[in-house]
C-alpha positions in Angstrom: 104.6 34.9 -5.8 102.3 32.5 -4.0 99.1 33.6 -2.2 100.6 32.5 1.1 103.5 34.8 0.7 101.3 37.6 -0.3 99.1 37.2 2.8 102.1 36.9 5.0 103.5 40.2 3.6 100.1 41.9 3.9 99.9 40.8 7.5 103.4 42.0 8.3 102.7 45.4 6.7 99.6 45.9 8.7 100.5 44.3 12.0 99.7 46.4 15.2 98.4 49.2 13.1 95.2 51.1 13.0 91.8 49.5 13.5 91.2 49.1 9.8 93.5 46.1 9.8 92.0 42.7 9.5 93.6 39.3 9.7 93.9 37.7 6.3 93.2 34.0 5.5 96.4 32.0 4.8 96.4 29.2 2.3 93.7 26.6 2.0 91.3 25.7 4.9 88.8 22.9 4.8 85.7 22.2 6.8 85.6 20.0 9.8 83.8 17.1 8.0 86.4 17.3 5.2 89.3 17.3 7.6 87.8 14.2 9.3 87.7 12.4 6.0 91.3 13.3 5.3 92.6 12.1 8.7 90.7 8.8 8.4 92.8 8.0 5.4 95.8 8.0 7.6 94.4 5.8 10.3 93.3 8.6 12.7 90.1 7.8 14.7 87.4 10.4 14.2 83.7 10.6 15.2 81.2 8.9 12.9 79.4 11.6 11.0 77.9 12.8 7.8 77.8 16.1 5.9 74.3 17.3 5.1 73.2 20.0 2.7 69.5 19.4 3.0 67.0 18.6 5.8 66.2 15.3 4.3 69.9 14.4 4.4 69.9 15.4 8.1 67.0 13.0 8.8 68.8 10.1 7.1 72.1 10.9 8.9 70.5 11.1 12.3 68.7 7.8 11.8 72.0 6.1 10.9 73.7 7.1 14.1 74.0 5.0 17.1 72.4 6.2 20.4 69.5 8.6 21.0 71.3 11.8 20.5 73.5 13.4 17.8 75.6 16.5 17.5 74.6 19.0 14.8 77.5 21.2 13.8 77.4 24.3 11.5 80.3 24.1 8.9 82.0 27.4 8.4 85.7 28.3 8.0 86.0 30.1 11.4 86.5 29.0 15.0 84.2 29.6 17.9 81.2 28.1 16.3 79.7 26.8 19.5 79.5 30.2 21.1 78.6 31.9 17.8 75.2 33.6 17.1 73.2 33.4 13.8 72.0 36.6 12.1 68.5 35.3 12.8 69.2 35.4 16.6 69.6 31.7 17.0 72.3 31.0 19.6 75.1 28.5 19.0 76.5 26.8 15.9 76.9 23.5 17.6 74.1 21.6 19.4 73.8 18.1 20.9 70.1 17.1 20.5 67.9 14.2 20.4 67.7 12.5 17.0 64.0 13.6 16.7 65.2 17.3 17.0 68.1 17.1 14.5 66.0 18.3 11.6 64.4 21.2 13.6 67.9 22.3 14.8 69.5 22.0 11.3 66.7 24.1 9.9 67.8 27.0 12.0 71.3 26.7 10.7 71.2 25.8 7.1 71.1 28.9 4.8 71.8 31.1 7.8 74.8 33.3 8.6 76.8 32.5 11.7 78.9 35.1 13.4 81.7 34.1 15.7 84.7 35.7 17.3 86.8 34.6 14.4 84.4 35.1 11.5 84.3 38.9 11.5 81.1 40.9 12.1 79.7 39.9 8.7 79.8 36.2 9.6 79.9 33.2 7.3 77.2 31.4 5.4 76.2 27.9 6.6 75.7 25.7 3.6 76.4 22.4 5.2 75.9 20.9 8.7 77.8 18.0 10.1 75.6 15.4 11.9 77.9 13.4 14.1 77.4 10.7 16.6 77.4 11.9 20.2 80.4 10.5 22.0 81.0 10.2 25.7 84.4 11.7 26.2 86.1 11.1 29.6 89.1 13.5 29.1 90.0 16.2 26.6 93.5 17.2 25.5 95.1 19.5 22.9 97.4 18.5 20.1 98.7 20.4 17.2 101.5 20.3 14.6 102.6 23.5 12.9 105.7 24.8 11.1 108.4 26.3 13.3 110.4 29.1 11.7 113.2 28.8 14.3 114.0 25.2 13.6 112.7 25.2 10.0 110.7 22.1 10.7 107.6 20.7 12.3 106.7 21.6 15.9 104.3 19.7 18.1 102.3 21.8 20.5 100.2 19.8 23.0 98.6 19.9 26.4 97.0 17.4 28.8 94.2 20.0 29.1 92.1 20.7 26.0 88.7 21.4 24.7 89.0 25.1 25.5 91.1 28.1 24.4 94.7 27.0 24.3 95.8 30.7 24.1 94.2 31.3 27.5 95.9 28.2 29.0 99.2 29.2 27.5 98.9 32.6 29.1 97.7 31.5 32.5 99.7 28.2 32.9 102.5 28.2 30.3 104.1 25.2 32.1 101.2 23.1 30.9 102.1 23.6 27.2 104.2 20.8 25.7 106.5 21.6 22.8 108.4 19.1 20.8 110.4 19.9 17.6 110.5 17.1 14.9 113.3 16.4 12.4 111.9 17.3 9.0 113.7 14.3 7.4 112.8 11.6 10.0 109.4 12.9 11.0 107.8 11.8 14.3 109.6 8.7 15.7 108.0 6.1 17.8 110.1 7.2 20.7 108.8 10.8 20.4 105.2 9.5 20.1 105.6 7.5 23.2 107.0 10.4 25.1 104.1 12.6 24.0 101.6 9.9 25.1 103.3 9.8 28.5 103.3 13.6 28.9 99.7 13.9 27.8 98.7 11.5 30.7 97.3 8.8 28.5 97.4 5.6 30.5 95.3 3.1 28.5 96.0 1.7 25.0 99.2 3.6 25.0 100.6 1.9 21.8 97.5 2.6 19.9 97.6 6.2 21.2 101.2 6.6 19.9 100.0 5.3 16.5 97.2 7.9 16.5 99.8 10.7 17.1 102.0 9.3 14.3 98.9 9.1 12.0 98.3 12.8 12.7 101.9 13.6 11.7 101.6 11.5 8.6 98.5 13.5 7.7 100.4 16.7 8.3 103.5 15.6 6.1 101.7 13.7 3.4 99.2 16.5 2.6 101.4 19.5 2.9 99.8 20.9 5.9 100.9 24.2 7.4 99.0 23.3 10.6 96.9 20.5 12.0 95.1 21.4 15.2 93.0 18.8 17.2 91.0 20.4 20.0 90.0 18.3 21.7 92.1 15.2 21.2 90.0 13.1 23.6 89.7 9.7 25.3 86.4 7.8 24.9 84.8 5.6 27.5 87.3 2.8 26.7 90.3 5.1 27.1 91.0 5.1 23.3 92.2 8.3 21.7 90.0 10.1 19.2 90.3 13.3 17.2 87.0 14.8 18.3 87.5 18.0 16.3 90.3 19.2 14.0 91.3 22.2 11.9 93.6 21.6 8.9 95.4 24.2 6.8 97.3 23.4 3.6 100.2 25.2 1.9 99.1 26.7 -1.4 102.6 26.3 -2.8 101.7 22.6 -2.9 98.5 22.9 -4.9 100.2 21.4 -8.0 100.7 18.1 -6.1 97.6 18.2 -3.9 95.0 18.9 -6.6 92.4 16.6 -5.0 92.7 18.5 -1.7 92.5 21.9 -3.4 89.3 20.9 -5.2 87.7 21.0 -1.7 88.1 24.8 -1.6 84.8 26.5 -0.5 84.9 29.9 -2.1 81.5 30.8 -0.5 83.6 31.3 2.8 86.0 33.7 1.2 86.1 37.4 0.3 84.6 37.4 -3.2 87.2 40.0 -4.3 90.0 37.6 -3.4 88.2 34.8 -5.3 87.9 36.9 -8.4 91.5 38.1 -8.2 92.8 34.5 -8.0 91.0 33.7 -11.3 93.3 36.2 -13.0 96.5 35.4 -11.1 96.4 38.6 -9.1 97.6 38.5 -5.5 94.9 40.5 -3.7 94.2 40.7 0.0 91.3 42.9 1.1 91.8 45.2 4.1 89.6 47.9 5.6 91.2 51.2 4.4 90.2 53.8 2.0 93.0 54.0 -0.6 93.1 51.2 -3.2 96.6 50.1 -4.2 97.8 48.5 -7.4 101.5 47.7 -7.4 103.9 45.3 -9.1 106.1 43.4 -6.7 105.5 42.3 -3.1 108.2 44.5 -1.5 107.0 47.6 -3.4 103.5 46.8 -2.3 104.5 46.7 1.3 106.4 50.0 1.0 103.4 51.6 -0.6 101.1 50.4 2.2 103.6 51.8 4.7 103.9 55.2 3.2 100.2 55.6 2.7 99.8 55.0 6.4 102.7 57.5 7.1 100.8 60.3 5.5 97.5 59.6 7.3 95.7 57.3 4.8 94.9 53.7 5.1 95.4 51.0 2.4 92.2 49.2 1.3 94.1 46.2 0.1 97.3 44.5 -0.9 97.4 44.0 -4.7 100.4 42.8 -6.5 99.8 42.4 -10.3 103.2 40.7 -10.8 106.1 41.5 -13.1 104.4 40.8 -16.4 100.7 41.7 -16.0 98.7 41.9 -19.2 96.2 44.7 -20.0 93.4 42.3 -19.2 94.8 41.7 -15.7 95.1 45.4 -15.1 91.6 46.0 -16.1 90.4 43.2 -13.8 92.5 44.7 -10.9 90.6 48.0 -11.4 87.3 46.3 -11.3 88.2 44.7 -8.1 89.4 47.9 -6.5 86.5 50.0 -7.6 84.0 47.4 -6.4 85.0 48.2 -2.8 82.7 51.0 -1.6 85.3 52.1 0.9 87.8 53.0 -1.7 88.0 56.8 -2.1 91.1 57.0 -4.1 93.4 54.7 -6.1 97.2 54.7 -6.0 99.0 52.9 -8.8 102.8 52.4 -8.1 104.7 50.7 -10.9 108.3 50.0 -11.3 109.0 49.1 -14.9 111.5 46.3 -15.1 110.2 43.2 -16.8 106.8 45.0 -17.1 107.2 48.1 -19.3 105.7 51.4 -18.2 104.0 52.1 -21.6 102.1 48.7 -21.4 100.9 49.3 -17.9 99.9 52.9 -18.7 97.8 51.6 -21.6 96.2 49.1 -19.3 95.5 51.8 -16.7 93.8 54.1 -19.2 91.7 51.2 -20.6 90.7 50.1 -17.2 89.8 53.5 -16.0 87.5 53.9 -19.1 85.9 50.6 -18.7 85.0 50.9 -15.0 84.0 54.6 -15.4 86.2 55.6 -12.6 84.6 58.0 -10.1 87.5 58.4 -7.6 90.8 60.2 -7.8 93.5 58.1 -9.6 97.1 58.8 -8.7 99.8 57.0 -10.8 103.5 56.8 -10.2 105.6 55.1 -13.0 109.3 54.5 -13.0 111.6 52.3 -15.1 111.6 51.0 -18.6 109.7 53.2 -21.1 108.6 55.6 -18.3 108.5 58.6 -20.7 106.2 56.8 -23.1 104.1 55.7 -20.2 103.5 59.1 -18.8 102.8 60.4 -22.3 100.0 57.8 -22.7 98.5 58.9 -19.3 98.6 62.6 -20.2 97.1 62.2 -23.6 94.3 60.0 -22.4 91.9 62.9 -21.9 91.2 61.5 -18.4 91.9 63.1 -15.0 94.9 61.2 -13.9 97.2 62.6 -11.3 100.9 61.7 -12.1 103.6 61.6 -9.4 107.3 61.9 -9.5 108.1 59.4 -6.9 106.5 57.2 -4.2 106.6 59.9 -1.5 104.9 62.3 -3.9 102.3 59.7 -4.9 101.4 58.9 -1.3 101.0 62.6 -0.4 98.7 63.2 -3.4 96.6 60.1 -2.7 96.1 61.1 0.9 95.4 64.7 0.0 92.7 63.7 -2.4 90.7 62.2 0.4 90.2 65.5 2.2 89.4 67.2 -1.2 86.5 64.9 -1.8 
């Protein structure tokens, strides 16, 4: 099962639930400066800029820009940077400043932690700033392409008003939102691009503007995007369209054919537990509950999370070890679960089909011994070699609570919390 599917299931299982739920990251995201370089390859106009990891690089980049001012942008994988606040107290992750102040501004960003509405309270580390040429934009629009489940194809979402929260605009003035479905085989046609240009109110360089929109679609399709969002898509002083800022997400199922793109992955922006899990082919999504879950199979994992919630507990994670996990993977899974200080109990729910219960039981015992388990461990085994598996657990000399079925396991896991 792909990481994207695992995240989607975790999100479904926890949607509109208790406050411990957090939104998981889906597939590969890239930084703004990386997205700009990708779009440029497909003929999309983007601001002139340079990614800088040191203050000396900031100086060089600022000097190379035209004009007297530059824009210094913190690079994190979260939106709302402009209105964010650094842990140091410095306000704003995006600043337009005089070239002479670029270094001073970047010094307050590099190495800091930026907290935004989308970053979570812990914030994200700023390891790179993007020094871009300050442009005079005369009008801002919104343009995005995403995948539409209803039509099983690409969907354009656009508006003649952009540069601000599209969600707020969609709520207050839904008539201002343009939606256009595209044929997955034909892509965006010139006729459709021309229509979008007209509906966006672009009056100058209309043929070039249509080519820009088609370039954005080509970026979307050729790089296996799940979403490309340009906010704002703007007009400069000459009335030419430019992608002034963009967010690109890529389907992790396409990693095998987009290896160059996936080499851009910035793990410093991710939950370290999820990064570690991916190294061992474990599908792990961290949540904010108190019962660690280890399950084989996405559907079973979802059911386990549901029933924990039913009995008053809250899952600390989604963790699918797959159908043929090795003992090494089980050990690693336990290390990840126990590294979470919020985990007060662990529930293992295994249906032995391809994976045999005795193999998983041996892995559980080895893992529990290696990590020196300090929290209650509840195990439910069912399927191939279940008797041998339960025998291994009982003869291990460890305090392992066995369960007859999933209902029994969930009740025992939740009961163990109050007993602590």
